[in-house]
N, C-alpha and C positions, 0 to 999 in steps of 0.2 A: 748838300749844306742842308736840306731836313731831317739825316739821321740816315742814311741807308752808303753800304759799303759799294764803292764801285773797281772794277777792274777792266783796263786795256790793255789786253797781250797780243802783240807782235809776231806773226808766226812765219817762217818759210823758208827760201834755200840759204845759202850764203850768196853776199851781194844782191836779194831781191830787194834791199832796199829796206830794213827792217828799222835799223837805226837811222837810218833819214828819215822816217817816217814818224818814229817816236822822237829825235832829237833836234835835228833840222839840218838845213846846208851849209854854204857857207857864204849862200847866195847876196844875207842879207837879213834884216829883219822882216822883210816878205816871205823867208824861205824856212821860216822855223815850224819846228815840229807839233806833235802832241802834245810833249809834258813843259816846256815854254807857255804854249798856248791854254791851258786848264791851270796853270800856275795863274795865269795874268784874267783868267775869267772867275776864277777861288776868291781872287783876293777883290773884285768889282762887286759880285754878289754878298763879300763881309761889311765893303763898305754901304752897301744899298739896303741893309738892316741894320739900322742902329738900333734898335731894342733889345739887339740881342750883346751879348760881350764874347767875341768869338776866336777863342786861339788855333792858328797854326802853326804845326810844327813838321817838320820835314825830315827826312832817310833816306840818305842811298844807300839803302838798308843792305843790302844783298849784291856783293859779288860772287856768284857763285860759279869758279874757276877749279878746273881735275877734283868736281867735289868737295870743294876747302872754300868755306867761308869768311870771307873779309869785308868791312867797315872801310867805305871811300871814305868818310865822313872824319872819323877819326885824328887826332895828331900824328898819331902813328902809320907811316909810310906802311904802302900792301905790302914792299920785300920783307920788311920786318913783323908781322901778322902773322900768330900760330893759325889762322885758320880755322881755326874750331869754336866759331859761333856754335850756340846751339840752339833748337829750336823747340819751344816748349806752349805749351797749352793752357788756359786761364780756364777758372770757374765756371766761365761763360762760355766755352768752348771758340774762344778766339786765338789765333795762332799770333804769335810772339817770338821774336827775336831774342833772346838775353846776351845783354851787354851791348845793348845795340844804341850808338850819340845817335838822341834826336833833336839836334838845336829847334830853337823857335824862330820861325822867318817872322816878324814885325811887322815888313813890309813886300809889296812885289818884289823892288830891286834887291831886298836882301834874301827872299828865297832865289830869284834865277843866280846871284852869284854861289850859294849854296849849290845848287842844281850842277853849275858850271864850275865848282869845285869838285865834285865828286866826277864831274865827267871825263875829268882831265888825267884820271889816277887808271880807269880803264885799260885792260890786258888787247894791244891791237898787236894785228902782226899780219905781212902779206904776202899773198899767193895767185896762182895765176889767176883767179876768177875777182878777185878781190883784193886792192895795194890797200885797204882800212880796215879786215877784215877782224870783227872782235869775236875775241874765242873764252869771250863767257856770259851767262845771263844776269843781268841786273832788275834789280827790283827799286826803282823811286817811289816811295809812298810820302801821302802826304795827309797826314792827321789833322781832324776838322776836330773843334769842340768848342760847343753852343751852348751858352748858362742866358736867361730872360733877366734882362735889367727890371721887368714891368713886376715879372708873375715871381712866384718864389726859384730865387735861385738854386738849390739844392737841386735842383732836379739839373742833372747833366747829358746832352745828346751827342753825341759824339759819331763818328766816320770816318774812314779810310779811304780814300784811292787807290789802287796800286799800278804803279803805270811800268811794264814789263817791257824789256830789250831780249827778246829771246836770242840765243849764239846759230847761227845756220848751220842746217844739216848739207852736210857737203860728202860728195865719192871723193874717194880720196884720188883714183885715178883721172879725174877731172881736176884735182886745185894741185897734184902733183907734191902732196903733203909728205914732211918725212923730219924725222928724228923730234923735238919736240913739240911741232908743231901736228904730227900725226899723231903723237900723245893726245895733246888738246883735242884734237880733232873724230879720237874714240871716245872721250871723255860726254863728248858734246852730243854724237852719236848717241850715245848711253844711257844719256838720262832725259834725249827726246824721245827714244823707244818708250822708256818709263810712262809719260807724259802722256803717248799714245795708250797707251796699255792700260791708263785710269782711266783716262777719256773712255776708251770702249766697254773698261768695267761700267761708268756711270750710264754709259746707254740699253745697258742690258737693263729691264728691269729684275730679270730671275738671281741677280747677281749682290751674294749677301756682302762680300769682302770688297773694299775697295784698297789699292795696294796705295796709299798717298806714302807710306814709310820707306819705299823701294829706294828710294834719291830724297835729296834734298831739295831740290827744284819742285818738284808735285806736292812735300808735305810744308812749304812757303807756301803753293800755291791750297791749300785747303779749304780755306773759305771762297775761291776763285773760282775753284771749280767743283759746282754739286753742294755749294754751304750756302753762307748770308752774305747776298753777296751781291748784283747787278756786274755783270760780265762779259766786256765785248772785245772778240777777239778779230785782229784784222789779216789776212793772209796776204803774204808779200807772196808774187807771180816774177820770175824771167819771161819776158814775154818775147822767146825765141824757139825756131822748132828745137834744135842742139839741147836743151832744157824744158823738153814737151815730159819728158819721164820724172823729174824733179817736182812739176810743175804741175800734172796727172799727182803726186802724191802728194802734195797740198793743199792741193781742191777736195783728197779724200779725205783728208785730215778735218778740214774745214766742217765736210760733210757729217761727220762721227760729232764733232763742237758744236754742229747745232741741236741735236737730240740730246744734249746734255741739258737738262733740270735745274736751275737755286730755284732755292726760297729767301727772298730779299726781306728784311724786316727792318723797319726802326729802332737806334740802339741808343734806348734811357738808359738812364744809372743816377740813382739818388744817391749824393754824398754823403756817406753816414756821419762826418764831420758837424755839415750843414747842417743837417738834420737833427744835432744834439744840440748845436746855439739854434736853431729856434725855437723847441719845443724848451730849450731852457727860460727862451726871452719868454715866450706865450703863459708858464709857468709864472712865471715871476709878473706878470703885466693882470693874470687871473690875479691874483694874488690881492697883489696893488687894488684890484677892481672893489673883491669883498672887501677888504680892508675899510676902505669909502662907504660902499654901500651899507658897515655896520656901523660906524661912522654916524653915519645918515641918519641910519634906522634906530638910533640911541641906546642901542645894542654897545655889551659889554666886548672885549677883544676876544674874535671867535679863535679857536686853536684848530691848526690842521697837520700839525706834528704829530708824530704817537706818543701815548700819555706815558711822565714819565710813573717810578713804582707809587710815591706820595700820593698821584693823582689817580693813580688806577685802586689806590686802598679807599679813597677816599669818594670815589665813585661807587666802590663797590658799596659800600654802605650804604650809599640814597638806595642802590638797587634793593640792598635786606632792610631796611625802611618800609619802601614803597613794596614789597611782597607782603609785609609783617601787618601790614594796613596804617601803618605811624606816619608815610607819605602819601598823600592821594594821588599825587601826577609829580615826573622826572621832566624837568624843562630841557629839552634840546636844542643846543645851539649850532650843532654842526655837524656833517657826516660823518668825520673822525666820531664823536662820541655817541655815535648809535653804533658804530662798530663796535668800539672800546663798552658799550654797556652790553649789546648780547654775549660778550666775550665773561664777563662777570656773569652773567645767569648761563652761559655755557656751566661753566666753574661752579655756579650755588649746586647747580643738579645735578653734576659729577657728583660733590660733595655728597650731599643728601644723598643718592643711589648708593655710596659707598658704603653712608652710614647704616642705612640699611639693611645692606648686607649681611654685614659683620655685628647687626644684634642679633643678640640671646635666643632664645626662643621659650616664652615666662611657660611655666607648668605651673597646675596648681598648688596653693597655698598645703603647709601641712595641719591635716586635721585631728584635733585633740579625739584619742580613741574614748574618751568617754560620755564625748558630746553622740561622737556615732553611735553608741552604743544606748544611747536614747532616744537620740531621733530616731534611727534605723530607717532613714530615708523617705520616701514619699511614698511607699509601697506599703510600711508599718512592718512587717514582720518581718521582713528580706534577711539572707549572711548578712553575717557584719561585716561593717567596709574598714580597711586600718589602713595606715597612716600613709599616705602617698599613693593610693588606689584607687580606680574609681569607681563610680556605683554603676548596676545592673540597671539594664531599662526596664522599665515598667510598663506593661502592655499597656497603651496608649496616654501614659504619662510621660514617659522620657523617659533622662539618666536623674535616679537621685544623687541630689547631691546635699541631704544632711534636712538639719530641723532648725529653725533659723533661734535664735536666744528669745527668753520673755521675756525682757523691755524691750524689746526691737521696733513691738508694732507702737505704731504713730497715734498720738492721742487723738480720740475721739471729740470733733467740734462739738463745741455747747450749741442748745437751738436758742433761736435769739430770743431774747426776756419778755417778748410782749406774746412769744408766741403760749398760747393757756390752754385749757380743755377743753375751753369751748370751741376752738377752730381746729383740732382732730376732732372733735364728735361730729360737726356741721361736715368735716372735708370730706368720709363717706358717703352722707346724702345728696353733696355735691358731684360727687361721682356718681354716684346710683342715677343721680334724672340725666342727666347728661347721656349714660350711657344711653336710660331710654327713649331718649328723643334723637342723639347721633349714633346707631350702634355701626360702627366700619365690619367692612366684611372677614369672615372668617379665613387669615392669612393659609393658616394651616391646607384647607381647601384649595383655597387655591395655589397654592403650591404644590399638591400633591397632583392637581390637576395641569397645571404645567411640566412637571415633571414626565407625567404618560404620554406627551405629546410633543412639543417642543426641545423640552428640556430632557428625550428621552437618551440622545446621544452625550451630553454633557453628564450626565448619573451613568451609563457604560463609563465614560473616562474616569468617573470618580473614583469610580468600584474598582478600576483597574489600576488608579493611582494607589489607592489605597490596603488594594492586594499587596503589589510592589513598595509599601512602606510597611509590611509589616515584615514583609520577605526581607527589607533589606537590617529594621531593627533588628530582627532574627539572626544574621551575621554579625550586626555590631555587637549584640549578645555576647554569642561566641566568644567575638575576639577581644573583650573585654575581661569574658574570663580564662581565657588561657594568659592576657595580661597579667592579673595580677595573682593567679598560681606561678605565672615566670615571678613573680613581687615576691609573694612568698617563699617558693625556693630560695631566693637569691639573701632574703633575711636570717632565712634557716642557717645557711649557711656560714653570713654573718654572726649568727649566735655560735655557732659550733667553733668557730677559729676563735672568737675571744674565748672561750669557754678552753681550747686545746693553750692558748696563751698563758691566761692565769692557771693552769695546773705546770707550766713550766717556768715560773715565778717571773715573768714578761710583764713592762709596764704597756700597754697597750695603746697608752696616750701616747708617750716618749716614745714609740714605734713609728705612730702615725705621723711624730715633728719630723 
């Protein structure tokens, strides 16, 4: 009921009372077995938990007869079934039987009716040790699903209880089985041998492989043996001296079974469909709450969906105006607007970066040869600079860029009208008087004294930088001279090409077009 899987397993020789232990006898209600008692207790616990919505399903899962699996609760008779029920393992590692019928038991009476209905379909035969020997292994399973009525309903706690009645191991010479019963005994003893091998492997800590798939019985009980389950085994023995050998074998198996350790945990599952419905309701409620908040705050309707193309364009214009300084601030009304604004910023940044990458490098404008010859550069008497060439570096003065036109000098500001000769004549007298009374210290002397002491390191660094500057200027001058030489070679080649085309009578302008 708390979400743990459980198994009650009855094991022993034939005629030792396994079916009587699990199902009960024929002496009335007080003689009932573990299965009806478990059903009664489960429904009593479900009734004592009104805060939970509990669903109980039952299955007389499997009758494993001659290594064939049959469903005892289906409308098709056992004789008409093919016995090819398959065992599968789900994503969580739980063992399930595909195609098994699992009717819902609404009440305890319905559950008992389902159990007795399946119990009447079991294979039973008579031999020397038991008049009603069951010739197959059966697994009666009770499935419990619990959902809280108070807390979240998407949380499902589920569990299952296996009630297993194994067929008894038998010695043929004591039971006197022959024919069909001999074949049944062979399959029973074979499956029990595989069960013992699994138990032995689980008890050995050094074993890596557990042979669950050797038989359908062990594969079906994979959860119960060393898995996610609380398992209890009932060892049925025959307290007579002539059965001492089988009794000892049963007790040895019980001893091995005690070494098997299971790791049981609560089975909790979150229903995805209910989770989706819950989240949809929460989103709807939050949107309504935000709409009410916007109304009370006096704000316009806040948009939480993605922006349409025209809305994106309008927001992009606002961002552009904000970047250009036309808009002082952008009013943010929702988190969606923040996302869209950052998208606009990224788009504008990428466009600007692409534009800068594709922008051509500006070159110096062409220079008139006459002006270049007249100016001669800042150096005065240097070589002639042609159109498209860069002037040479002049020592200590930078690169010559030509002489400015004569009319480019700005007009000098006129003196104030009230400034007369008297003020001009009186000014030197005032300066002389002020110099005599307040003579400042000699800057050159102080600077030379500072350079000789504290500023020696700065002076050395300055001289080193100046020397490096001279070397760089020399390298730049050589590079400029080489570039101008190449430019002149290109111009001469163009002139020779033009002369050759003129000699052949071709029109250069038409060829260029």
